[in-house]
PDB file of N, CA, C and O in Angstrom:
ATOM      1  N   UNK A   1      -4.797  -2.907 -13.595  1.00  0.00           N
ATOM      2  CA  UNK A   1      -3.411  -3.509 -13.233  1.00  0.00           C
ATOM      3  C   UNK A   1      -2.759  -2.018 -12.272  1.00  0.00           C
ATOM      4  O   UNK A   1      -2.257  -1.133 -12.966  1.00  0.00           O
ATOM      5  N   UNK A   2      -2.786  -1.832 -10.947  1.00  0.00           N
ATOM      6  CA  UNK A   2      -1.605  -0.572 -10.689  1.00  0.00           C
ATOM      7  C   UNK A   2      -0.567  -0.793 -10.976  1.00  0.00           C
ATOM      8  O   UNK A   2      -0.043  -1.828 -11.388  1.00  0.00           O
ATOM      9  N   UNK A   3       0.142   1.008 -10.604  1.00  0.00           N
ATOM     10  CA  UNK A   3       1.402   0.530 -10.876  1.00  0.00           C
ATOM     11  C   UNK A   3       2.047   0.499  -9.660  1.00  0.00           C
ATOM     12  O   UNK A   3       3.265   0.320  -9.639  1.00  0.00           O
ATOM     13  N   UNK A   4       1.092   0.721  -8.115  1.00  0.00           N
ATOM     14  CA  UNK A   4       1.804   1.051  -7.466  1.00  0.00           C
ATOM     15  C   UNK A   4       0.975   0.457  -6.270  1.00  0.00           C
ATOM     16  O   UNK A   4      -0.069   1.070  -6.044  1.00  0.00           O
ATOM     17  N   UNK A   5       1.313  -0.912  -5.245  1.00  0.00           N
ATOM     18  CA  UNK A   5       0.333  -0.692  -3.705  1.00  0.00           C
ATOM     19  C   UNK A   5       1.101   0.381  -2.932  1.00  0.00           C
ATOM     20  O   UNK A   5       1.961   0.987  -3.572  1.00  0.00           O
ATOM     21  N   UNK A   6       0.954   0.637  -1.920  1.00  0.00           N
ATOM     22  CA  UNK A   6       1.396   1.498  -1.093  1.00  0.00           C
ATOM     23  C   UNK A   6       0.979   0.594   0.503  1.00  0.00           C
ATOM     24  O   UNK A   6      -0.215   0.499   0.787  1.00  0.00           O
ATOM     25  N   UNK A   7       1.883   0.070   1.314  1.00  0.00           N
ATOM     26  CA  UNK A   7       1.896   0.015   2.406  1.00  0.00           C
ATOM     27  C   UNK A   7       1.942   1.042   3.385  1.00  0.00           C
ATOM     28  O   UNK A   7       2.886   1.727   2.993  1.00  0.00           O
ATOM     29  N   UNK A   8       1.364   1.733   4.740  1.00  0.00           N
ATOM     30  CA  UNK A   8       1.913   2.483   5.381  1.00  0.00           C
ATOM     31  C   UNK A   8       1.004   2.401   6.882  1.00  0.00           C
ATOM     32  O   UNK A   8       0.139   1.528   6.959  1.00  0.00           O
ATOM     33  N   UNK A   9       1.161   3.047   7.696  1.00  0.00           N
ATOM     34  CA  UNK A   9       0.385   2.986   8.871  1.00  0.00           C
ATOM     35  C   UNK A   9      -0.293   4.175   8.670  1.00  0.00           C
ATOM     36  O   UNK A   9      -0.014   5.079   7.882  1.00  0.00           O
ATOM     37  N   UNK A  10      -1.179   4.094   9.428  1.00  0.00           N
ATOM     38  CA  UNK A  10      -2.263   5.317   9.186  1.00  0.00           C
ATOM     39  C   UNK A  10      -2.030   6.813  10.026  1.00  0.00           C
ATOM     40  O   UNK A  10      -2.767   7.782   9.845  1.00  0.00           O
ATOM     41  N   UNK A  11      -0.834   6.804  11.001  1.00  0.00           N
ATOM     42  CA  UNK A  11      -0.657   7.712  11.601  1.00  0.00           C
ATOM     43  C   UNK A  11       0.642   8.358  10.773  1.00  0.00           C
ATOM     44  O   UNK A  11       1.381   9.293  11.082  1.00  0.00           O
ATOM     45  N   UNK A  12       0.623   7.205   9.211  1.00  0.00           N
ATOM     46  CA  UNK A  12       1.352   8.783   8.531  1.00  0.00           C
ATOM     47  C   UNK A  12       0.243   8.584   7.219  1.00  0.00           C
ATOM     48  O   UNK A  12       0.455   7.882   6.231  1.00  0.00           O
ATOM     49  N   UNK A  13      -0.592   9.133   7.401  1.00  0.00           N
ATOM     50  CA  UNK A  13      -1.413   9.273   6.214  1.00  0.00           C
ATOM     51  C   UNK A  13      -1.098  10.596   5.292  1.00  0.00           C
ATOM     52  O   UNK A  13      -1.040  10.605   4.062  1.00  0.00           O
ATOM     53  N   UNK A  14      -0.934  11.568   6.063  1.00  0.00           N
ATOM     54  CA  UNK A  14      -0.666  13.026   5.139  1.00  0.00           C
ATOM     55  C   UNK A  14       0.246  13.076   4.462  1.00  0.00           C
ATOM     56  O   UNK A  14       0.272  13.344   3.261  1.00  0.00           O
ATOM     57  N   UNK A  15       1.332  12.757   5.342  1.00  0.00           N
ATOM     58  CA  UNK A  15       2.486  12.210   3.751  1.00  0.00           C
ATOM     59  C   UNK A  15       1.983  11.274   2.926  1.00  0.00           C
ATOM     60  O   UNK A  15       1.430  11.970   2.075  1.00  0.00           O
ATOM     61  N   UNK A  16       1.787   9.987   2.575  1.00  0.00           N
ATOM     62  CA  UNK A  16       0.999   9.123   1.582  1.00  0.00           C
ATOM     63  C   UNK A  16       0.249   9.688   0.829  1.00  0.00           C
ATOM     64  O   UNK A  16       0.537   9.426  -0.339  1.00  0.00           O
ATOM     65  N   UNK A  17      -1.085  10.740   0.994  1.00  0.00           N
ATOM     66  CA  UNK A  17      -1.906  11.357   0.574  1.00  0.00           C
ATOM     67  C   UNK A  17      -1.001  12.679  -0.206  1.00  0.00           C
ATOM     68  O   UNK A  17      -1.517  13.440  -1.025  1.00  0.00           O
ATOM     69  N   UNK A  18       0.002  12.729   0.111  1.00  0.00           N
ATOM     70  CA  UNK A  18       1.382  14.085  -0.548  1.00  0.00           C
ATOM     71  C   UNK A  18       1.614  13.281  -1.757  1.00  0.00           C
ATOM     72  O   UNK A  18       1.504  13.744  -2.893  1.00  0.00           O
ATOM     73  N   UNK A  19       2.061  11.603  -1.387  1.00  0.00           N
ATOM     74  CA  UNK A  19       2.587  10.512  -2.197  1.00  0.00           C
ATOM     75  C   UNK A  19       1.817  10.193  -3.246  1.00  0.00           C
ATOM     76  O   UNK A  19       2.449  10.099  -4.298  1.00  0.00           O
ATOM     77  N   UNK A  20       0.706  10.003  -3.313  1.00  0.00           N
ATOM     78  CA  UNK A  20      -0.221   9.573  -3.477  1.00  0.00           C
ATOM     79  C   UNK A  20      -1.085  10.747  -4.734  1.00  0.00           C
ATOM     80  O   UNK A  20      -1.952  10.223  -5.434  1.00  0.00           O
ATOM     81  N   UNK A  21      -0.880  11.804  -4.874  1.00  0.00           N
ATOM     82  CA  UNK A  21      -0.851  12.818  -5.352  1.00  0.00           C
ATOM     83  C   UNK A  21       0.024  13.025  -6.594  1.00  0.00           C
ATOM     84  O   UNK A  21      -0.327  13.106  -7.772  1.00  0.00           O
ATOM     85  N   UNK A  22       1.612  13.112  -5.888  1.00  0.00           N
ATOM     86  CA  UNK A  22       2.403  13.170  -7.186  1.00  0.00           C
ATOM     87  C   UNK A  22       2.389  12.241  -7.434  1.00  0.00           C
ATOM     88  O   UNK A  22       1.873  12.295  -8.550  1.00  0.00           O
ATOM     89  N   UNK A  23       2.738  10.472  -7.084  1.00  0.00           N
ATOM     90  CA  UNK A  23       2.201  10.003  -8.210  1.00  0.00           C
ATOM     91  C   UNK A  23       1.125   9.801  -9.176  1.00  0.00           C
ATOM     92  O   UNK A  23       1.054   8.954 -10.066  1.00  0.00           O
ATOM     93  N   UNK A  24       0.142  10.894  -8.794  1.00  0.00           N
ATOM     94  CA  UNK A  24      -0.847  10.378  -9.716  1.00  0.00           C
ATOM     95  C   UNK A  24      -0.771  11.454 -11.096  1.00  0.00           C
ATOM     96  O   UNK A  24      -0.930  11.187 -12.287  1.00  0.00           O
ATOM     97  N   UNK A  25      -0.427  12.913 -10.346  1.00  0.00           N
ATOM     98  CA  UNK A  25      -0.028  13.114 -11.369  1.00  0.00           C
ATOM     99  C   UNK A  25       1.426  13.222 -12.363  1.00  0.00           C
ATOM    100  O   UNK A  25       1.868  14.119 -13.081  1.00  0.00           O
ATOM    101  N   UNK A  26       1.970  11.670 -11.969  1.00  0.00           N
ATOM    102  CA  UNK A  26       2.992  11.377 -13.006  1.00  0.00           C
ATOM    103  C   UNK A  26       2.444  10.446 -13.477  1.00  0.00           C
ATOM    104  O   UNK A  26       3.240   9.721 -14.072  1.00  0.00           O
ATOM    105  N   UNK A  27       0.766   9.877 -13.515  1.00  0.00           N
ATOM    106  CA  UNK A  27       0.201   9.043 -14.320  1.00  0.00           C
ATOM    107  C   UNK A  27       0.505   8.139 -13.663  1.00  0.00           C
ATOM    108  O   UNK A  27       1.279   7.439 -14.315  1.00  0.00           O
ATOM    109  N   UNK A  28       0.289   7.653 -12.492  1.00  0.00           N
ATOM    110  CA  UNK A  28       0.558   5.703 -12.263  1.00  0.00           C
ATOM    111  C   UNK A  28      -0.680   5.991 -11.330  1.00  0.00           C
ATOM    112  O   UNK A  28      -1.349   6.837 -10.738  1.00  0.00           O
ATOM    113  N   UNK A  29      -0.444   4.362 -11.707  1.00  0.00           N
ATOM    114  CA  UNK A  29      -2.200   4.377 -11.273  1.00  0.00           C
ATOM    115  C   UNK A  29      -2.139   3.536  -9.747  1.00  0.00           C
ATOM    116  O   UNK A  29      -1.715   2.386  -9.861  1.00  0.00           O
ATOM    117  N   UNK A  30      -2.563   4.028  -8.127  1.00  0.00           N
ATOM    118  CA  UNK A  30      -2.118   3.542  -7.457  1.00  0.00           C
ATOM    119  C   UNK A  30      -3.361   3.327  -6.371  1.00  0.00           C
ATOM    120  O   UNK A  30      -4.423   3.904  -6.141  1.00  0.00           O
ATOM    121  N   UNK A  31      -2.647   2.179  -5.826  1.00  0.00           N
ATOM    122  CA  UNK A  31      -3.830   1.435  -5.219  1.00  0.00           C
ATOM    123  C   UNK A  31      -3.865   1.718  -3.508  1.00  0.00           C
ATOM    124  O   UNK A  31      -3.211   0.990  -2.761  1.00  0.00           O
ATOM    125  N   UNK A  32      -4.333   2.354  -3.212  1.00  0.00           N
ATOM    126  CA  UNK A  32      -4.484   3.073  -1.923  1.00  0.00           C
ATOM    127  C   UNK A  32      -5.186   2.636  -0.973  1.00  0.00           C
ATOM    128  O   UNK A  32      -6.194   2.468  -1.659  1.00  0.00           O
ATOM    129  N   UNK A  33      -5.735   2.065   0.797  1.00  0.00           N
ATOM    130  CA  UNK A  33      -7.043   2.058   0.772  1.00  0.00           C
ATOM    131  C   UNK A  33      -7.886   2.766   1.342  1.00  0.00           C
ATOM    132  O   UNK A  33      -8.741   1.950   1.689  1.00  0.00           O
ATOM    133  N   UNK A  34      -8.270   3.942   1.730  1.00  0.00           N
ATOM    134  CA  UNK A  34      -8.970   4.954   1.029  1.00  0.00           C
ATOM    135  C   UNK A  34      -9.525   5.187   0.349  1.00  0.00           C
ATOM    136  O   UNK A  34     -10.428   6.021   0.290  1.00  0.00           O
ATOM    137  N   UNK A  35      -8.971   4.230  -0.644  1.00  0.00           N
ATOM    138  CA  UNK A  35      -9.488   4.448  -2.011  1.00  0.00           C
ATOM    139  C   UNK A  35     -10.188   3.338  -2.430  1.00  0.00           C
ATOM    140  O   UNK A  35     -11.369   3.217  -2.756  1.00  0.00           O
ATOM    141  N   UNK A  36      -9.138   2.419  -2.361  1.00  0.00           N
ATOM    142  CA  UNK A  36      -9.781   0.688  -3.333  1.00  0.00           C
ATOM    143  C   UNK A  36     -10.327  -0.029  -1.981  1.00  0.00           C
ATOM    144  O   UNK A  36     -10.246  -1.177  -2.418  1.00  0.00           O
ATOM    145  N   UNK A  37     -10.652  -0.142  -1.115  1.00  0.00           N
ATOM    146  CA  UNK A  37     -11.937  -0.075   0.113  1.00  0.00           C
ATOM    147  C   UNK A  37     -13.012   0.004   0.146  1.00  0.00           C
ATOM    148  O   UNK A  37     -13.580   0.456   1.140  1.00  0.00           O
ATOM    149  N   UNK A  38     -13.386  -0.233  -0.475  1.00  0.00           N
ATOM    150  CA  UNK A  38     -15.418   0.109   0.456  1.00  0.00           C
ATOM    151  C   UNK A  38     -16.054  -0.546   1.600  1.00  0.00           C
ATOM    152  O   UNK A  38     -16.039  -1.692   2.049  1.00  0.00           O
ATOM    153  N   UNK A  39     -16.664   0.644   1.951  1.00  0.00           N
ATOM    154  CA  UNK A  39     -17.328   0.357   2.556  1.00  0.00           C
ATOM    155  C   UNK A  39     -18.139  -1.016   2.732  1.00  0.00           C
ATOM    156  O   UNK A  39     -18.745  -1.484   1.767  1.00  0.00           O
ATOM    157  N   UNK A  40     -18.139  -1.681   4.034  1.00  0.00           N
ATOM    158  CA  UNK A  40     -18.542  -3.494   4.031  1.00  0.00           C
ATOM    159  C   UNK A  40     -17.613  -4.288   3.469  1.00  0.00           C
ATOM    160  O   UNK A  40     -17.668  -5.511   3.602  1.00  0.00           O
ATOM    161  N   UNK A  41     -16.695  -3.703   2.805  1.00  0.00           N
ATOM    162  CA  UNK A  41     -16.321  -5.281   1.884  1.00  0.00           C
ATOM    163  C   UNK A  41     -15.297  -5.916   3.027  1.00  0.00           C
ATOM    164  O   UNK A  41     -15.049  -5.190   3.989  1.00  0.00           O
ATOM    165  N   UNK A  42     -14.695  -7.220   2.975  1.00  0.00           N
ATOM    166  CA  UNK A  42     -13.495  -7.102   3.268  1.00  0.00           C
ATOM    167  C   UNK A  42     -12.176  -7.205   3.365  1.00  0.00           C
ATOM    168  O   UNK A  42     -11.385  -7.905   2.733  1.00  0.00           O
ATOM    169  N   UNK A  43     -11.970  -6.195   4.487  1.00  0.00           N
ATOM    170  CA  UNK A  43     -10.464  -5.490   3.733  1.00  0.00           C
ATOM    171  C   UNK A  43      -9.748  -5.954   3.750  1.00  0.00           C
ATOM    172  O   UNK A  43      -8.775  -5.414   3.224  1.00  0.00           O
ATOM    173  N   UNK A  44      -9.498  -7.704   4.499  1.00  0.00           N
ATOM    174  CA  UNK A  44      -7.739  -8.035   4.046  1.00  0.00           C
ATOM    175  C   UNK A  44      -7.851  -8.967   2.710  1.00  0.00           C
ATOM    176  O   UNK A  44      -6.805  -9.400   2.227  1.00  0.00           O
ATOM    177  N   UNK A  45      -9.111  -9.281   2.103  1.00  0.00           N
ATOM    178  CA  UNK A  45      -9.341  -9.537   1.058  1.00  0.00           C
ATOM    179  C   UNK A  45      -9.137  -8.746  -0.006  1.00  0.00           C
ATOM    180  O   UNK A  45      -8.819  -9.178  -1.114  1.00  0.00           O
ATOM    181  N   UNK A  46      -9.267  -7.839   0.206  1.00  0.00           N
ATOM    182  CA  UNK A  46      -9.208  -6.029  -0.871  1.00  0.00           C
ATOM    183  C   UNK A  46      -7.274  -5.639  -0.955  1.00  0.00           C
ATOM    184  O   UNK A  46      -6.502  -5.507  -1.904  1.00  0.00           O
ATOM    185  N   UNK A  47      -7.087  -5.558   0.683  1.00  0.00           N
ATOM    186  CA  UNK A  47      -6.097  -5.848  -0.181  1.00  0.00           C
ATOM    187  C   UNK A  47      -4.606  -6.810  -0.371  1.00  0.00           C
ATOM    188  O   UNK A  47      -3.421  -6.481  -0.426  1.00  0.00           O
ATOM    189  N   UNK A  48      -5.507  -8.502  -0.455  1.00  0.00           N
ATOM    190  CA  UNK A  48      -4.230  -8.891  -1.063  1.00  0.00           C
ATOM    191  C   UNK A  48      -4.966  -9.006  -2.524  1.00  0.00           C
ATOM    192  O   UNK A  48      -4.373  -9.623  -3.409  1.00  0.00           O
ATOM    193  N   UNK A  49      -5.903  -8.579  -2.719  1.00  0.00           N
ATOM    194  CA  UNK A  49      -6.291  -8.569  -4.263  1.00  0.00           C
ATOM    195  C   UNK A  49      -5.103  -6.916  -4.581  1.00  0.00           C
ATOM    196  O   UNK A  49      -4.147  -7.103  -5.334  1.00  0.00           O
ATOM    197  N   UNK A  50      -5.256  -5.726  -4.079  1.00  0.00           N
ATOM    198  CA  UNK A  50      -4.535  -5.186  -4.905  1.00  0.00           C
ATOM    199  C   UNK A  50      -3.331  -5.221  -4.740  1.00  0.00           C
ATOM    200  O   UNK A  50      -2.679  -4.441  -5.434  1.00  0.00           O
ATOM    201  N   UNK A  51      -2.693  -5.992  -3.914  1.00  0.00           N
ATOM    202  CA  UNK A  51      -1.356  -6.561  -4.035  1.00  0.00           C
ATOM    203  C   UNK A  51      -1.251  -7.257  -4.866  1.00  0.00           C
ATOM    204  O   UNK A  51      -0.207  -7.232  -5.519  1.00  0.00           O
ATOM    205  N   UNK A  52      -2.283  -8.164  -5.188  1.00  0.00           N
ATOM    206  CA  UNK A  52      -2.416  -9.174  -6.400  1.00  0.00           C
ATOM    207  C   UNK A  52      -2.030  -8.708  -7.976  1.00  0.00           C
ATOM    208  O   UNK A  52      -1.387  -9.301  -8.843  1.00  0.00           O
ATOM    209  N   UNK A  53      -2.838  -7.118  -7.977  1.00  0.00           N
ATOM    210  CA  UNK A  53      -3.028  -6.699  -8.694  1.00  0.00           C
ATOM    211  C   UNK A  53      -2.106  -5.370  -9.285  1.00  0.00           C
ATOM    212  O   UNK A  53      -2.391  -4.572 -10.178  1.00  0.00           O
ATOM    213  N   UNK A  54      -1.058  -5.452  -8.541  1.00  0.00           N
ATOM    214  CA  UNK A  54      -0.212  -3.739  -8.594  1.00  0.00           C
ATOM    215  C   UNK A  54       1.578  -4.443  -8.960  1.00  0.00           C
ATOM    216  O   UNK A  54       2.169  -5.168  -8.160  1.00  0.00           O
ATOM    217  N   UNK A  55       2.094  -4.051 -10.181  1.00  0.00           N
ATOM    218  CA  UNK A  55       3.473  -4.483  -9.909  1.00  0.00           C
ATOM    219  C   UNK A  55       4.506  -4.307  -8.887  1.00  0.00           C
ATOM    220  O   UNK A  55       5.415  -5.136  -8.928  1.00  0.00           O
ATOM    221  N   UNK A  56       4.593  -2.988  -7.555  1.00  0.00           N
ATOM    222  CA  UNK A  56       4.833  -2.556  -6.724  1.00  0.00           C
ATOM    223  C   UNK A  56       4.956  -2.601  -5.950  1.00  0.00           C
ATOM    224  O   UNK A  56       3.990  -3.354  -6.074  1.00  0.00           O
ATOM    225  N   UNK A  57       5.279  -2.590  -4.617  1.00  0.00           N
ATOM    226  CA  UNK A  57       4.800  -2.249  -3.257  1.00  0.00           C
ATOM    227  C   UNK A  57       6.288  -0.925  -2.781  1.00  0.00           C
ATOM    228  O   UNK A  57       7.514  -1.039  -2.782  1.00  0.00           O
ATOM    229  N   UNK A  58       5.382   0.183  -2.445  1.00  0.00           N
ATOM    230  CA  UNK A  58       5.805   1.033  -2.367  1.00  0.00           C
ATOM    231  C   UNK A  58       5.498   0.565  -0.373  1.00  0.00           C
ATOM    232  O   UNK A  58       4.443   0.171   0.123  1.00  0.00           O
ATOM    233  N   UNK A  59       6.703   0.785   0.262  1.00  0.00           N
ATOM    234  CA  UNK A  59       6.529   0.294   1.815  1.00  0.00           C
ATOM    235  C   UNK A  59       7.228   1.897   3.021  1.00  0.00           C
ATOM    236  O   UNK A  59       8.278   2.250   3.557  1.00  0.00           O
ATOM    237  N   UNK A  60       5.987   2.304   2.899  1.00  0.00           N
ATOM    238  CA  UNK A  60       6.663   3.849   4.455  1.00  0.00           C
ATOM    239  C   UNK A  60       7.048   3.371   5.562  1.00  0.00           C
ATOM    240  O   UNK A  60       6.203   3.244   6.449  1.00  0.00           O
ATOM    241  N   UNK A  61       8.720   2.894   5.860  1.00  0.00           N
ATOM    242  CA  UNK A  61       8.296   2.732   6.406  1.00  0.00           C
ATOM    243  C   UNK A  61       8.723   3.444   7.834  1.00  0.00           C
ATOM    244  O   UNK A  61       9.846   3.940   7.741  1.00  0.00           O
ATOM    245  N   UNK A  62       8.274   3.576   8.793  1.00  0.00           N
ATOM    246  CA  UNK A  62       8.055   4.468  10.010  1.00  0.00           C
ATOM    247  C   UNK A  62       8.233   3.431  11.381  1.00  0.00           C
ATOM    248  O   UNK A  62       8.226   2.201  11.423  1.00  0.00           O
ATOM    249  N   UNK A  63       8.366   4.260  12.281  1.00  0.00           N
ATOM    250  CA  UNK A  63       7.997   3.702  13.576  1.00  0.00           C
ATOM    251  C   UNK A  63       6.405   2.736  13.772  1.00  0.00           C
ATOM    252  O   UNK A  63       6.182   1.570  14.095  1.00  0.00           O
ATOM    253  N   UNK A  64       5.494   3.940  13.381  1.00  0.00           N
ATOM    254  CA  UNK A  64       4.716   3.038  13.312  1.00  0.00           C
ATOM    255  C   UNK A  64       4.460   2.215  12.956  1.00  0.00           C
ATOM    256  O   UNK A  64       3.774   1.372  13.534  1.00  0.00           O
ATOM    257  N   UNK A  65       5.062   2.119  11.508  1.00  0.00           N
ATOM    258  CA  UNK A  65       4.634   0.834  10.677  1.00  0.00           C
ATOM    259  C   UNK A  65       5.341  -0.096  10.987  1.00  0.00           C
ATOM    260  O   UNK A  65       4.677  -1.099  10.728  1.00  0.00           O
ATOM    261  N   UNK A  66       6.519  -0.457  11.483  1.00  0.00           N
ATOM    262  CA  UNK A  66       7.255  -1.177  12.275  1.00  0.00           C
ATOM    263  C   UNK A  66       6.253  -1.714  13.232  1.00  0.00           C
ATOM    264  O   UNK A  66       5.524  -2.662  12.938  1.00  0.00           O
ATOM    265  N   UNK A  67       6.226  -1.221  14.157  1.00  0.00           N
ATOM    266  CA  UNK A  67       5.209  -2.001  14.888  1.00  0.00           C
ATOM    267  C   UNK A  67       3.745  -2.456  15.034  1.00  0.00           C
ATOM    268  O   UNK A  67       3.059  -2.716  16.023  1.00  0.00           O
ATOM    269  N   UNK A  68       3.477  -2.464  13.564  1.00  0.00           N
ATOM    270  CA  UNK A  68       1.750  -2.172  13.256  1.00  0.00           C
ATOM    271  C   UNK A  68       1.962  -4.213  12.908  1.00  0.00           C
ATOM    272  O   UNK A  68       2.852  -4.914  12.425  1.00  0.00           O
ATOM    273  N   UNK A  69       0.774  -4.425  13.409  1.00  0.00           N
ATOM    274  CA  UNK A  69       0.501  -5.952  13.003  1.00  0.00           C
ATOM    275  C   UNK A  69      -0.099  -5.697  11.734  1.00  0.00           C
ATOM    276  O   UNK A  69       0.362  -6.202  10.710  1.00  0.00           O
ATOM    277  N   UNK A  70      -0.982  -5.035  11.730  1.00  0.00           N
ATOM    278  CA  UNK A  70      -1.050  -5.540   9.690  1.00  0.00           C
ATOM    279  C   UNK A  70      -0.302  -5.132   8.735  1.00  0.00           C
ATOM    280  O   UNK A  70      -0.345  -5.581   7.589  1.00  0.00           O
ATOM    281  N   UNK A  71       0.610  -4.049   9.222  1.00  0.00           N
ATOM    282  CA  UNK A  71       1.625  -3.859   8.118  1.00  0.00           C
ATOM    283  C   UNK A  71       2.403  -5.092   7.878  1.00  0.00           C
ATOM    284  O   UNK A  71       2.647  -5.761   6.873  1.00  0.00           O
ATOM    285  N   UNK A  72       2.722  -5.175   9.169  1.00  0.00           N
ATOM    286  CA  UNK A  72       3.446  -6.541   8.518  1.00  0.00           C
ATOM    287  C   UNK A  72       3.062  -7.858   8.025  1.00  0.00           C
ATOM    288  O   UNK A  72       3.850  -8.642   7.497  1.00  0.00           O
ATOM    289  N   UNK A  73       1.676  -8.097   8.238  1.00  0.00           N
ATOM    290  CA  UNK A  73       1.230  -9.221   7.322  1.00  0.00           C
ATOM    291  C   UNK A  73       0.636  -8.268   6.324  1.00  0.00           C
ATOM    292  O   UNK A  73      -0.427  -8.794   5.993  1.00  0.00           O
ATOM    293  N   UNK A  74       0.749  -7.366   5.807  1.00  0.00           N
ATOM    294  CA  UNK A  74       1.104  -6.825   4.114  1.00  0.00           C
ATOM    295  C   UNK A  74       2.033  -7.236   4.112  1.00  0.00           C
ATOM    296  O   UNK A  74       1.976  -8.337   3.564  1.00  0.00           O
ATOM    297  N   UNK A  75       3.395  -6.900   4.565  1.00  0.00           N
ATOM    298  CA  UNK A  75       4.846  -6.988   4.193  1.00  0.00           C
ATOM    299  C   UNK A  75       4.675  -8.801   3.760  1.00  0.00           C
ATOM    300  O   UNK A  75       5.263  -9.541   2.971  1.00  0.00           O
ATOM    301  N   UNK A  76       3.838  -8.933   4.496  1.00  0.00           N
ATOM    302  CA  UNK A  76       5.023 -11.170   4.334  1.00  0.00           C
ATOM    303  C   UNK A  76       3.986 -11.316   2.972  1.00  0.00           C
ATOM    304  O   UNK A  76       4.402 -11.822   1.930  1.00  0.00           O
ATOM    305  N   UNK A  77       2.090 -10.629   3.169  1.00  0.00           N
ATOM    306  CA  UNK A  77       1.222 -11.364   2.077  1.00  0.00           C
ATOM    307  C   UNK A  77       2.311 -10.921   0.574  1.00  0.00           C
ATOM    308  O   UNK A  77       2.529 -11.855  -0.198  1.00  0.00           O
ATOM    309  N   UNK A  78       2.973  -9.456   0.209  1.00  0.00           N
ATOM    310  CA  UNK A  78       3.862  -8.476  -0.638  1.00  0.00           C
ATOM    311  C   UNK A  78       4.673  -9.449  -0.696  1.00  0.00           C
ATOM    312  O   UNK A  78       4.866  -9.657  -1.894  1.00  0.00           O
ATOM    313  N   UNK A  79       5.602 -10.583   0.281  1.00  0.00           N
ATOM    314  CA  UNK A  79       6.730 -10.959   0.021  1.00  0.00           C
ATOM    315  C   UNK A  79       5.985 -12.604  -0.704  1.00  0.00           C
ATOM    316  O   UNK A  79       6.552 -13.169  -1.638  1.00  0.00           O
ATOM    317  N   UNK A  80       4.979 -13.034  -0.218  1.00  0.00           N
ATOM    318  CA  UNK A  80       4.948 -14.317  -0.877  1.00  0.00           C
ATOM    319  C   UNK A  80       4.127 -14.392  -2.036  1.00  0.00           C
ATOM    320  O   UNK A  80       3.471 -15.401  -2.292  1.00  0.00           O
ATOM    321  N   UNK A  81       4.133 -12.900  -3.080  1.00  0.00           N
ATOM    322  CA  UNK A  81       3.609 -12.700  -4.149  1.00  0.00           C
ATOM    323  C   UNK A  81       4.700 -12.243  -4.843  1.00  0.00           C
ATOM    324  O   UNK A  81       4.471 -11.516  -5.810  1.00  0.00           O
ATOM    325  N   UNK A  82       6.062 -12.561  -4.510  1.00  0.00           N
ATOM    326  CA  UNK A  82       7.426 -11.738  -5.349  1.00  0.00           C
ATOM    327  C   UNK A  82       7.198 -10.436  -6.036  1.00  0.00           C
ATOM    328  O   UNK A  82       7.293 -10.024  -7.192  1.00  0.00           O
ATOM    329  N   UNK A  83       6.833  -9.913  -4.791  1.00  0.00           N
ATOM    330  CA  UNK A  83       6.627  -8.436  -5.933  1.00  0.00           C
ATOM    331  C   UNK A  83       7.692  -7.287  -5.120  1.00  0.00           C
ATOM    332  O   UNK A  83       7.927  -7.090  -3.928  1.00  0.00           O
ATOM    333  N   UNK A  84       8.275  -6.547  -6.601  1.00  0.00           N
ATOM    334  CA  UNK A  84       8.916  -5.608  -6.272  1.00  0.00           C
ATOM    335  C   UNK A  84       8.815  -4.952  -4.973  1.00  0.00           C
ATOM    336  O   UNK A  84       7.804  -4.250  -4.997  1.00  0.00           O
ATOM    337  N   UNK A  85       9.362  -4.874  -3.943  1.00  0.00           N
ATOM    338  CA  UNK A  85       9.132  -3.545  -3.101  1.00  0.00           C
ATOM    339  C   UNK A  85      10.301  -2.316  -2.511  1.00  0.00           C
ATOM    340  O   UNK A  85      11.438  -2.431  -2.054  1.00  0.00           O
ATOM    341  N   UNK A  86       9.561  -1.323  -2.725  1.00  0.00           N
ATOM    342  CA  UNK A  86      10.644   0.041  -2.471  1.00  0.00           C
ATOM    343  C   UNK A  86      10.480   0.471  -1.513  1.00  0.00           C
ATOM    344  O   UNK A  86       9.432   1.116  -1.520  1.00  0.00           O
ATOM    345  N   UNK A  87      11.228   0.491  -0.104  1.00  0.00           N
ATOM    346  CA  UNK A  87      10.947   1.304   1.247  1.00  0.00           C
ATOM    347  C   UNK A  87      11.244   2.666   1.371  1.00  0.00           C
ATOM    348  O   UNK A  87      12.385   2.996   1.046  1.00  0.00           O
ATOM    349  N   UNK A  88      10.797   3.169   1.601  1.00  0.00           N
ATOM    350  CA  UNK A  88      10.602   4.920   1.666  1.00  0.00           C
ATOM    351  C   UNK A  88      10.810   5.012   3.164  1.00  0.00           C
ATOM    352  O   UNK A  88      10.121   4.226   3.815  1.00  0.00           O
ATOM    353  N   UNK A  89      11.961   6.148   4.133  1.00  0.00           N
ATOM    354  CA  UNK A  89      12.041   5.964   4.822  1.00  0.00           C
ATOM    355  C   UNK A  89      12.258   7.600   5.834  1.00  0.00           C
ATOM    356  O   UNK A  89      12.415   7.555   7.055  1.00  0.00           O
TER     357      UNK A  89
END
């Protein structure tokens, strides 16, 4: 089980890579798409599994995240699963 699932816009990847490194240094198990979705896998199913296996969702709120249909779909699924949500603006 992961400690944290990260939802973000790819346009914020630089920040998320730094956040992922900081969380890893703090011994937190992070679910993030580039590390946890393999090539050829059903990406949405893998996202669902990532949310399901995480205690908390970190939402990297940016203008790009707000207008992303996929990010909004992730948030909807996160909320349906009653996960703890922490927005980072």
